[in-house]
Steps between C-alpha positions, in 0.01 A plus 500: 500500500807656335824413675845615392808339655827678418372541146681708241458598138748653259512576130881496488791443733357731768163407653223757470339356813679298767441339839121513474367332813140584582145367514181642355226353714144417383274803522783747547543836327839623382643803326825454311699822463836607365650724233450437131716208388538363852336169407133535597373343177761224526388428857138465385603272212669272752169491689311349204777287346553721196861492622672235710760585763862462397584411859307400809145373505148636450180319595183616328175381657681206656694391190870553427509736202794314347298175497204640305441348160290666228172374645608603847575854383161517326325390820701753701399784267134420569564563868717810462349798318738758354425861407784597268637852476455499123165321483446354153163428342372359172382818335243330277309351795267699726610567856279230654647232271853615581421466869361150439803377303649296790171307523489448125861381476459262794175357366305621804264736319148381597155663522550535877830675441328744265291625793811527715671697223215749492524546877877545482479757220250696709715468814796670330271771367510404132139394439441786255832422323461123472454514122765766436820397325825539699629798293183686604574464872667762718812412699297445816248283318779288355649447846163397644450262208847357565411447867173329407683268259758417769236391752243332276640156586452577872873482584643472851767763433486830306824661385473854361798665330469881524122482446458875561805618309308642202183632664404808700470511879125445515530189282798383707283508811221317319736222391644483852150460643431206268821330611421564865157341449663195344730471800197514732364203304809307610726557199872556544589828329841633393521844338827621350503879506731797538206716616546552874182710514303195387652293781411768754145515363467125559602517867153586626342215303729202528787360706778498242860390516738711295789321327776724370749393233833677518842387388367163393357417841147507641442649845179530699407864553189416705164671462616857571688732267 
């Protein structure tokens, strides 16, 4: 699904990430850990073609990332949902319309999709906040809205960059549960986090592989920490 072959990425003369050789299989669940500045966000950007490797090769859903044209990238983004660390919304639109933006932009907003949107908003626990504007949402509500927006196109892969970084523990567990449920539906999930307690909390719910970034390299830590 996502295959890296001796891939590297660097912003200057020294690569931030190097010798990335790994596979993220369909339906798998991964945690990506490492200290701040280690390259977790950069790794995720390589996984959805926001960045291209400066060396080596990356295949995304069967296509060489370097060969993607503009239309190819747009198609890829429909199949890979991203929950950004600093989730941005259009503050003048209600929460439900912000969640539906990928459908609107892609021209896929239909009456049938409206029903699906209502179900999705309820699933993430925002039914009573559907008409609230983004500035009126709490941090946890914003993160759940960001998750809903990331999956509204029914992607094959969900990438979440520190999705619990700005919420309390109870909300962290709630967000984790939603991601675990998505994995049980067959989605590939990758969560970048520095929160080892969150990884431990997931152990009883899902078989997760832990990828650790250190010194520019990614190693497999396994499921136990």
